[in-house]
C-alpha positions in Angstrom: -101.3 -31.2 -79.6 -103.2 -34.4 -79.9 -106.0 -33.0 -77.8 -106.0 -29.8 -79.9 -106.3 -31.9 -83.1 -109.1 -34.0 -81.6 -111.0 -30.9 -80.5 -110.7 -29.3 -83.9 -111.9 -32.4 -85.7 -114.9 -32.7 -83.4 -115.8 -29.1 -83.9 -115.6 -29.3 -87.7 -117.4 -32.6 -87.8 -120.3 -31.2 -85.8 -120.6 -28.2 -88.1 -120.4 -30.2 -91.4 -123.0 -32.6 -90.0 -125.5 -29.8 -90.4 -125.0 -29.9 -94.2 -124.3 -26.1 -94.5 -124.1 -24.4 -97.8 -120.6 -24.7 -99.3 -120.0 -20.9 -98.8 -120.8 -21.3 -95.1 -118.7 -24.4 -94.8 -115.7 -22.7 -96.4 -116.1 -19.7 -94.1 -116.1 -22.0 -91.1 -113.2 -24.0 -92.2 -111.2 -20.8 -92.9 -111.7 -19.8 -89.3 -111.2 -23.2 -87.6 -109.2 -25.6 -89.7 -105.8 -24.3 -88.6 -104.3 -25.9 -85.5 -102.6 -22.6 -84.7 -105.9 -20.7 -84.5 -104.9 -18.5 -87.5 -107.3 -17.7 -90.4 -106.6 -19.5 -93.6 -107.2 -18.6 -97.2 -109.5 -21.3 -98.5 -110.6 -22.6 -101.9 -113.1 -25.3 -103.1 -113.1 -26.4 -106.7 -114.6 -28.9 -109.1 -112.7 -31.2 -111.5 -114.5 -31.2 -114.8 -114.6 -34.1 -117.3 -112.2 -32.3 -119.6 -109.5 -32.1 -116.9 -110.0 -28.5 -115.9 -110.2 -27.3 -112.3 -112.8 -24.5 -111.7 -113.5 -22.5 -108.6 -116.7 -23.1 -106.8 -116.2 -21.2 -103.5 -113.5 -18.9 -102.0 -112.8 -17.3 -98.7 -110.0 -14.8 -97.9 -108.6 -14.1 -101.3 -108.1 -10.4 -102.0 -108.5 -11.0 -105.8 -111.8 -12.8 -105.5 -113.1 -12.3 -109.0 -109.8 -13.1 -110.6 -109.7 -16.5 -108.8 -113.3 -17.3 -109.6 -112.7 -16.7 -113.3 -109.4 -18.7 -113.5 -109.4 -22.2 -114.8 -106.5 -24.6 -113.9 -105.6 -27.8 -115.6 -105.2 -31.2 -113.9 -102.2 -31.8 -116.2 -100.3 -28.8 -114.9 -97.5 -28.9 -112.3 -99.3 -27.2 -109.5 -100.2 -28.4 -105.9 -103.9 -28.7 -106.7 -103.3 -30.5 -110.0 -100.9 -33.0 -108.5 -103.3 -33.7 -105.6 -106.1 -34.4 -108.1 -103.9 -36.7 -110.2 -102.4 -38.6 -107.2 -105.5 -38.5 -105.0 -103.1 -37.6 -102.1 -102.8 -34.5 -100.0 -100.0 -32.3 -101.4 -98.1 -29.6 -99.4 -96.3 -26.6 -100.8 -94.0 -24.1 -99.0 -93.5 -20.6 -100.2 -89.7 -20.8 -100.2 -89.6 -23.9 -102.4 -92.9 -23.8 -104.3 -91.5 -22.5 -107.6 -88.8 -25.2 -107.7 -91.2 -28.0 -106.9 -94.2 -26.8 -109.0 -93.1 -25.2 -112.2 -96.6 -24.0 -113.2 -97.4 -22.5 -109.8 -98.5 -18.9 -109.8 -99.7 -17.2 -106.6 -102.7 -15.2 -107.7 -103.0 -13.3 -104.4 -99.7 -11.6 -103.7 -101.4 -9.4 -101.1 -102.3 -12.3 -98.7 -99.1 -13.4 -96.9 -98.6 -17.2 -96.8 -95.9 -19.6 -95.8 -97.5 -23.0 -96.5 -100.5 -24.4 -98.3 -102.0 -27.8 -98.9 -104.3 -29.2 -101.5 -106.8 -31.9 -100.5 -108.5 -34.1 -103.1 -112.0 -35.0 -102.0 -113.1 -37.8 -104.3 -112.4 -37.5 -108.0 -114.4 -34.3 -108.6 -113.7 -32.0 -105.7 -110.5 -30.2 -104.5 -110.0 -28.1 -101.4 -107.0 -25.8 -100.7 -105.9 -24.0 -97.6 -103.1 -21.4 -97.3 -101.5 -20.4 -94.0 -99.3 -17.6 -92.7 -97.0 -20.0 -90.9 -95.3 -23.2 -92.0 -97.7 -25.9 -91.0 -95.4 -28.7 -92.2 -93.3 -28.3 -89.1 -96.2 -29.3 -86.7 -95.9 -32.9 -85.5 -98.8 -35.0 -86.6 -100.1 -32.4 -89.1 -100.5 -35.0 -91.9 -102.7 -37.3 -89.9 -104.8 -34.3 -88.8 -105.5 -33.2 -92.3 -106.2 -36.8 -93.4 -109.0 -36.7 -90.7 -110.2 -33.4 -92.1 -110.2 -35.0 -95.6 -112.4 -37.8 -94.4 -114.9 -35.3 -92.9 -115.0 -33.4 -96.3 -115.6 -36.7 -98.1 -118.7 -37.3 -95.9 -119.8 -33.7 -96.4 -119.5 -33.8 -100.2 -121.4 -37.1 -100.3 -124.2 -35.6 -98.3 -124.4 -32.6 -100.7 -124.5 -35.0 -103.6 -127.3 -37.0 -102.1 -129.3 -33.9 -101.3 -128.8 -32.6 -104.9 -129.9 -36.0 -106.4 -133.0 -36.0 -104.1 -133.9 -32.5 -105.2 -133.4 -33.5 -108.9 -135.7 -36.5 -108.5 -138.4 -34.3 -107.1 -137.9 -31.8 -109.9 -138.1 -34.7 -112.5 -141.3 -36.0 -111.0 -142.9 -32.6 -111.3 -141.5 -31.9 -114.7 -142.7 -35.2 -116.1 -146.3 -33.8 -116.0 -145.4 -30.8 -118.1 -145.0 -30.5 -121.9 -141.5 -30.0 -123.4 -140.3 -26.4 -123.2 -138.9 -24.7 -126.3 -135.4 -25.4 -125.1 -136.1 -29.0 -124.6 -137.7 -29.3 -128.0 -134.5 -27.9 -129.5 -132.3 -30.3 -127.5 -134.6 -33.2 -128.5 -134.2 -32.2 -132.2 -130.4 -32.3 -131.8 -130.4 -35.5 -129.8 -132.4 -37.2 -132.6 -129.7 -35.8 -135.1 -127.1 -37.8 -133.2 -125.3 -34.9 -131.6 -123.4 -35.4 -128.3 -124.2 -33.4 -125.2 -121.0 -31.3 -125.7 -121.9 -30.5 -129.3 -125.5 -29.6 -128.3 -124.2 -27.3 -125.5 -122.0 -25.5 -128.1 -124.9 -25.3 -130.5 -127.4 -23.7 -128.1 -125.0 -21.7 -126.0 -125.6 -23.5 -122.6 -123.4 -25.6 -120.4 -122.9 -29.3 -120.9 -124.2 -30.0 -117.4 -127.5 -28.1 -118.2 -127.9 -30.2 -121.4 -127.4 -33.4 -119.4 -130.1 -32.3 -116.9 -132.5 -31.3 -119.6 -131.9 -34.6 -121.4 -132.9 -36.5 -118.3 -136.1 -34.5 -118.1 -136.8 -35.2 -121.8 -136.4 -38.9 -121.3 -138.8 -38.9 -118.4 -141.4 -36.8 -120.2 -141.2 -39.1 -123.3 -141.0 -42.2 -121.2 -137.9 -43.6 -123.0 -134.7 -45.1 -121.7 -132.1 -43.4 -123.9 -131.1 -41.9 -127.2 -131.8 -45.0 -129.4 -135.5 -44.9 -128.3 -135.7 -41.2 -129.1 -134.6 -41.9 -132.7 -137.0 -44.8 -133.0 -139.9 -42.6 -131.8 -139.5 -40.1 -134.7 
């Protein structure tokens, strides 16, 4: 089994080293992460600042749209929630899951499963894999998935670096352009002392978009922060 684990780890490491799109990465993991060569039902989510867990990518769920629209809470008693809180891998087995996790609800009753695990990857990402067999009975399985977790940590870090690099390129280009109508509106609300969350609610966009636009506004106006914006009125 050790050689099988090692082969799987090497295979997954080589694929993730190519920095594939998360959809491609999850498809590959669904096909190869199981030591028993079975397909897994896979999930990748983000932990938001307000403690909600939202789906980013899915593979293998029959109720795909329902899962993508469902928001979980880090405070709930679910495998993924507990993994996010503890920053440890959490296992669940079908026969005992409802006794151990009172808030658990299996959204995909069509897909048979016997065991699942939730893997926290840093503070903001969570992966989950469901299997048709009870993986907890395999000797060394915990160490195997700790190795997989380490690979996912490196992969997510590479995605973040690539995203930041793209953002810097975009900021450099945007700095040469005048403020857009949306940026003018955000600037007005920033000067009024509103928070990013309040601005997002006011203009009907996400808080992350407001943060991104705020960075561009700072660059275009050559200021360091909100206090300089108010001083420049």
